[in-house]
Backbone as JSON, one array per atom type, in Angstrom:
{
  "sequence": "MRRRLVTSPFLALCAVVSAAFPHAALADGVTEARARKLQAQAMNQYLLVNVDLRSAEVALLHALVVCGANNCNRKLMAALNLDMGTVLATQLGRSGDAVTAFANALRLDPSIKPDLIFSNASIVAAFAKAQRQVASHP",
  "N": [[7.43, -3.24, 14.84], [5.91, -5.49, 15.32], [3.24, -4.61, 15.15], [2.88, -4.31, 12.38], [3.01, -6.96, 11.5], [0.67, -7.94, 12.55], [-1.39, -6.41, 11.36], [-1.01, -6.61, 8.55], [-1.66, -9.32, 7.57], [-4.33, -9.17, 8.25], [-5.26, -7.11, 6.58], [-4.93, -8.42, 4.16], [-6.81, -10.47, 4.47], [-9.15, -8.92, 4.6], [-9.11, -7.93, 2.0], [-9.54, -10.25, 0.46], [-12.06, -11.05, 1.39], [-13.62, -8.76, 0.81], [-13.44, -8.58, -1.97], [-14.45, -10.97, -2.87], [-17.19, -11.26, -2.7], [-20.39, -10.18, -3.91], [-21.5, -6.95, -3.17], [-23.6, -5.09, -3.42], [-26.26, -6.18, -3.54], [-26.65, -7.28, -1.03], [-26.25, -5.38, 0.89], [-26.44, -3.73, 4.04], [-28.21, -1.25, 5.54], [-28.05, -0.21, 8.2], [-25.64, -1.27, 9.13], [-23.92, -0.16, 7.23], [-24.19, 2.54, 7.91], [-23.0, 2.55, 10.43], [-20.4, 1.8, 9.72], [-19.7, 3.98, 8.11], [-19.7, 6.0, 10.03], [-17.51, 5.23, 11.62], [-15.56, 5.5, 9.67], [-15.64, 8.28, 9.17], [-14.88, 9.18, 11.69], [-12.28, 8.17, 11.8], [-10.98, 9.5, 9.66], [-11.54, 12.24, 10.02], [-11.42, 13.01, 12.84], [-9.16, 11.54, 13.9], [-7.16, 11.68, 11.9], [-7.15, 14.29, 10.69], [-7.48, 16.11, 12.87], [-6.15, 15.2, 15.29], [-3.94, 13.85, 14.33], [-3.42, 11.11, 14.68], [-2.37, 8.38, 13.67], [-2.37, 5.63, 14.19], [-4.78, 5.23, 15.65], [-6.58, 6.01, 13.69], [-6.13, 4.02, 11.8], [-6.98, 1.76, 13.26], [-9.72, 2.37, 13.62], [-10.59, 2.31, 10.96], [-10.02, -0.36, 10.29], [-11.82, -1.55, 12.03], [-14.21, -0.64, 10.86], [-14.06, -2.03, 8.39], [-14.26, -4.63, 9.33], [-16.81, -4.53, 10.46], [-18.31, -4.21, 8.15], [-17.76, -6.63, 6.93], [-18.19, -9.58, 4.92], [-20.4, -9.1, 3.3], [-22.04, -6.95, 4.09], [-21.93, -4.3, 3.38], [-22.01, -1.94, 0.65], [-20.24, -1.98, -2.53], [-19.07, 0.5, -3.18], [-18.76, 1.78, -0.68], [-17.05, -0.06, 0.57], [-14.86, 0.23, -1.11], [-14.21, 2.91, -0.58], [-13.51, 2.73, 2.13], [-11.23, 1.09, 1.98], [-9.63, 2.77, 0.41], [-9.27, 4.94, 2.16], [-7.93, 3.57, 4.17], [-5.56, 2.94, 2.8], [-4.59, 5.53, 2.49], [-4.05, 6.27, 5.16], [-2.14, 4.31, 5.82], [-0.11, 4.83, 3.95], [0.84, 7.18, 4.9], [2.15, 6.49, 7.18], [5.4, 5.67, 8.28], [7.25, 3.19, 6.62], [5.11, 1.65, 5.78], [4.31, 1.46, 3.17], [3.96, -0.75, 1.43], [1.72, -2.05, 2.52], [-0.08, 0.0, 2.14], [-0.24, 0.1, -0.66], [-1.49, -2.36, -1.12], [-4.0, -1.91, 0.11], [-4.92, 0.26, -1.45], [-5.04, -1.03, -3.95], [-7.04, -2.91, -3.41], [-9.18, -1.14, -3.11], [-9.32, -0.06, -5.71], [-10.0, -2.33, -7.19], [-12.56, -2.75, -6.31], [-13.82, -0.38, -7.0], [-13.07, 1.02, -9.79], [-12.96, 3.72, -10.5], [-12.22, 5.22, -8.33], [-10.4, 7.68, -6.45], [-7.66, 9.12, -4.58], [-8.33, 11.37, -1.86], [-7.86, 14.79, -2.23], [-7.36, 16.42, -0.05], [-5.86, 14.95, 1.73], [-3.63, 14.32, 0.31], [-0.25, 13.48, -0.41], [3.24, 13.03, -1.25], [3.89, 10.33, -0.67], [1.4, 9.05, -0.64], [0.51, 9.52, -3.27], [2.49, 8.1, -4.7], [2.15, 5.44, -3.74], [-0.49, 4.97, -4.53], [-0.29, 5.17, -7.32], [1.37, 2.98, -7.81], [-0.37, 0.95, -7.01], [-2.36, 1.25, -8.95], [-0.94, 0.46, -11.25], [-0.46, -2.19, -10.52], [-3.07, -3.28, -10.34], [-3.86, -2.92, -12.97], [-2.18, -4.69, -14.27], [-2.79, -7.11, -13.05], [-5.77, -7.79, -12.82]],
  "CA": [[7.36, -4.26, 13.82], [4.82, -6.41, 15.65], [2.0, -4.05, 14.63], [2.8, -4.6, 10.96], [2.72, -8.38, 11.33], [-0.72, -8.17, 12.92], [-2.33, -5.78, 10.44], [-0.85, -7.01, 7.16], [-2.52, -10.44, 7.25], [-5.72, -8.73, 8.35], [-5.57, -6.41, 5.33], [-5.08, -9.44, 3.12], [-8.11, -11.11, 4.69], [-10.18, -7.96, 4.17], [-9.08, -7.88, 0.54], [-10.18, -11.46, -0.06], [-13.48, -11.01, 1.74], [-14.31, -7.69, 0.12], [-13.47, -8.81, -3.41], [-15.03, -12.26, -3.2], [-18.64, -11.29, -2.63], [-21.08, -8.99, -4.41], [-21.95, -6.19, -2.02], [-24.77, -4.26, -3.63], [-27.52, -6.84, -3.27], [-26.75, -7.7, 0.35], [-25.86, -4.29, 1.77], [-27.28, -3.49, 5.2], [-28.15, 0.19, 5.82], [-27.6, 0.06, 9.58], [-24.22, -1.6, 9.17], [-23.23, 0.84, 6.44], [-24.15, 3.78, 8.7], [-21.99, 2.34, 11.47], [-19.08, 1.82, 9.06], [-19.45, 5.38, 7.69], [-19.38, 6.75, 11.24], [-16.13, 4.88, 11.94], [-14.73, 6.1, 8.63], [-15.57, 9.72, 9.44], [-14.09, 9.33, 12.91], [-10.89, 7.91, 11.45], [-10.4, 10.49, 8.76], [-11.69, 13.61, 10.51], [-10.92, 13.2, 14.19], [-7.83, 11.01, 14.13], [-6.16, 12.06, 10.91], [-7.07, 15.74, 10.5], [-7.4, 16.89, 14.11], [-5.14, 14.72, 16.24], [-2.87, 13.17, 13.61], [-3.21, 9.85, 15.4], [-2.48, 7.42, 12.58], [-2.72, 4.3, 14.7], [-6.21, 5.22, 15.95], [-7.28, 6.05, 12.4], [-6.02, 2.67, 11.22], [-7.84, 0.86, 14.04], [-11.11, 2.69, 13.3], [-10.87, 1.81, 9.6], [-10.06, -1.82, 10.38], [-13.1, -1.87, 12.65], [-15.24, -0.43, 9.84], [-13.98, -3.14, 7.44], [-14.79, -5.82, 10.01], [-18.26, -4.31, 10.56], [-18.88, -4.49, 6.82], [-17.64, -8.06, 6.68], [-18.19, -10.1, 3.56], [-21.5, -8.66, 2.43], [-22.95, -6.03, 4.75], [-21.77, -2.95, 2.84], [-21.92, -1.92, -0.81], [-18.88, -1.93, -3.09], [-18.55, 1.88, -3.12], [-18.32, 2.02, 0.68], [-15.86, -0.89, 0.8], [-13.76, 0.87, -1.84], [-13.83, 4.12, 0.16], [-12.81, 2.32, 3.35], [-9.9, 0.64, 1.57], [-8.89, 3.96, -0.02], [-8.86, 5.66, 3.36], [-6.9, 2.76, 4.83], [-4.33, 3.18, 2.05], [-4.13, 6.88, 2.82], [-3.47, 6.23, 6.5], [-0.94, 3.47, 5.8], [0.94, 5.49, 3.17], [1.36, 8.27, 5.71], [3.01, 5.9, 8.21], [6.7, 5.23, 7.78], [7.43, 1.75, 6.48], [3.84, 0.96, 5.51], [3.91, 1.68, 1.77], [3.47, -2.01, 0.85], [0.34, -2.23, 2.99], [-0.88, 1.04, 1.48], [-0.48, -0.35, -2.05], [-2.5, -3.42, -1.03], [-5.29, -1.29, 0.41], [-5.33, 1.0, -2.64], [-5.41, -2.01, -4.99], [-8.37, -3.42, -3.03], [-10.14, -0.08, -3.43], [-9.45, 0.04, -7.17], [-10.72, -3.51, -7.69], [-13.97, -2.57, -5.96], [-14.32, 0.8, -7.71], [-11.95, 1.49, -10.62], [-12.96, 5.18, -10.66], [-11.89, 5.87, -7.06], [-9.15, 8.45, -6.42], [-7.37, 9.65, -3.25], [-8.84, 12.7, -1.52], [-6.8, 15.8, -2.35], [-7.1, 16.99, 1.27], [-4.85, 14.13, 2.4], [-2.61, 13.92, -0.65], [1.17, 13.8, -0.26], [4.05, 12.24, -2.18], [3.79, 8.9, -0.34], [0.08, 8.58, -1.07], [0.51, 9.53, -4.74], [3.35, 7.01, -5.17], [1.52, 4.15, -3.42], [-1.69, 4.83, -5.35], [0.18, 4.9, -8.69], [1.83, 1.58, -7.83], [-1.58, 0.11, -6.95], [-2.99, 1.32, -10.28], [-0.17, -0.43, -12.14], [-0.68, -3.57, -10.05], [-4.42, -3.68, -10.73], [-3.89, -2.97, -14.44], [-1.47, -5.89, -14.73], [-3.42, -8.29, -12.43], [-7.12, -7.41, -12.38]],
  "C": [[6.21, -5.22, 14.08], [3.49, -5.92, 15.09], [1.84, -4.39, 13.15], [2.44, -6.07, 10.72], [1.26, -8.69, 11.65], [-1.66, -7.61, 11.87], [-2.19, -6.25, 8.99], [-1.67, -8.24, 6.79], [-4.0, -10.05, 7.33], [-6.13, -7.98, 7.1], [-5.75, -7.4, 4.19], [-6.42, -10.15, 3.25], [-9.24, -10.2, 4.26], [-10.26, -7.87, 2.65], [-9.82, -9.07, -0.05], [-11.68, -11.42, 0.19], [-14.21, -9.96, 0.94], [-14.41, -7.91, -1.39], [-14.24, -10.06, -3.8], [-16.56, -12.26, -3.27], [-19.25, -10.04, -3.24], [-21.72, -8.26, -3.23], [-23.3, -5.5, -2.22], [-26.07, -4.93, -3.21], [-27.72, -7.15, -1.8], [-26.42, -6.6, 1.35], [-26.91, -4.06, 2.85], [-27.12, -2.03, 5.61], [-27.65, 0.53, 7.2], [-26.1, -0.19, 9.7], [-23.42, -0.57, 8.39], [-23.13, 2.16, 7.21], [-23.09, 3.7, 9.79], [-20.57, 2.43, 10.88], [-18.73, 3.24, 8.63], [-19.08, 6.25, 8.89], [-17.94, 6.49, 11.67], [-15.16, 5.5, 10.94], [-14.55, 7.59, 8.89], [-14.71, 10.0, 10.67], [-12.6, 9.17, 12.59], [-10.29, 9.07, 10.67], [-10.48, 11.91, 9.31], [-11.05, 13.82, 11.87], [-9.46, 12.77, 14.33], [-6.79, 11.55, 13.16], [-6.03, 13.58, 10.79], [-6.82, 16.51, 11.79], [-6.22, 16.46, 14.97], [-3.9, 14.12, 15.59], [-2.44, 11.92, 14.38], [-3.42, 8.72, 14.39], [-2.88, 6.03, 13.06], [-4.21, 4.2, 15.02], [-7.04, 5.27, 14.67], [-7.28, 4.67, 11.75], [-6.96, 1.69, 11.94], [-9.32, 1.11, 13.72], [-11.49, 2.17, 11.92], [-10.91, 0.29, 9.57], [-11.39, -2.27, 10.99], [-14.24, -1.71, 11.64], [-15.24, -1.57, 8.82], [-14.53, -4.43, 8.05], [-16.31, -5.71, 10.12], [-18.92, -4.64, 9.23], [-18.81, -5.97, 6.49], [-17.68, -8.4, 5.2], [-19.29, -9.49, 2.7], [-22.47, -7.67, 3.07], [-22.88, -4.6, 4.25], [-21.62, -3.02, 1.32], [-20.48, -1.72, -1.26], [-18.27, -0.53, -2.99], [-18.02, 2.19, -1.71], [-17.07, 1.2, 0.99], [-14.65, -0.29, 0.09], [-13.27, 2.1, -1.08], [-13.08, 3.78, 1.44], [-11.39, 1.86, 3.04], [-9.03, 1.81, 1.11], [-8.39, 4.74, 1.19], [-7.79, 4.89, 4.14], [-5.56, 2.94, 4.12], [-3.72, 4.54, 2.36], [-3.43, 6.91, 4.17], [-2.16, 5.46, 6.49], [0.2, 4.12, 5.03], [1.58, 6.63, 3.95], [2.29, 7.76, 6.8], [4.32, 5.43, 7.6], [6.76, 3.71, 7.71], [6.17, 0.98, 6.15], [3.4, 1.08, 4.05], [3.4, 0.41, 1.1], [2.04, -2.29, 1.25], [-0.59, -1.22, 2.33], [-1.21, 0.64, 0.05], [-1.55, -1.43, -2.06], [-3.89, -2.84, -0.81], [-5.81, -0.5, -0.81], [-5.76, 0.05, -3.77], [-6.77, -2.61, -4.69], [-9.45, -2.4, -3.4], [-10.38, -0.01, -4.93], [-10.18, -1.17, -7.77], [-12.22, -3.4, -7.41], [-14.61, -1.42, -6.72], [-13.18, 1.4, -8.52], [-11.88, 3.01, -10.78], [-12.5, 5.93, -9.41], [-10.52, 6.55, -7.13], [-8.92, 8.93, -4.99], [-7.94, 11.07, -3.07], [-7.69, 13.7, -1.53], [-6.44, 16.43, -1.0], [-5.93, 16.26, 1.94], [-3.64, 13.84, 1.52], [-1.2, 14.39, -0.25], [1.94, 12.87, -1.19], [3.95, 10.74, -1.93], [2.47, 8.31, -0.82], [0.02, 8.49, -2.59], [1.32, 8.36, -5.28], [2.71, 5.64, -4.92], [0.28, 3.93, -4.28], [-1.31, 4.51, -6.8], [0.66, 3.46, -8.81], [0.64, 0.63, -7.8], [-2.3, 0.1, -8.3], [-2.27, 0.41, -11.27], [-0.41, -1.89, -11.79], [-2.05, -4.08, -10.51], [-4.53, -3.81, -12.26], [-3.24, -4.25, -14.96], [-2.07, -7.18, -14.18], [-4.81, -7.93, -11.93], [-7.7, -8.47, -11.54]]
}
């Protein structure tokens, strides 16, 4: 339970930071490359190979911190939030956090969709709830 209390406020902070600033004009290529490397590590190594959800979550949180308020473009921030939602939806008891992450992704890029490679019933349900949430409170 302690882990959830630590990450949930952090996800909320990432949501506020990522939605509050325009990313395209201030994006930093070096920072984006670092964030993409962390994203690939999280999704490929931790999620697909080792099924280490906690390490995947930590790598994605690190990528979001690296991007900060304005170092990455909106598409990358949306992708990071989408992947975070995917990881959180896969963990038991984390569907609320997953919905938050998916909603953040949708606010940054309304056309974003979950990767079919990782899709399962929990991800589909959390993403659908996030879509309804964003539609009712853009």
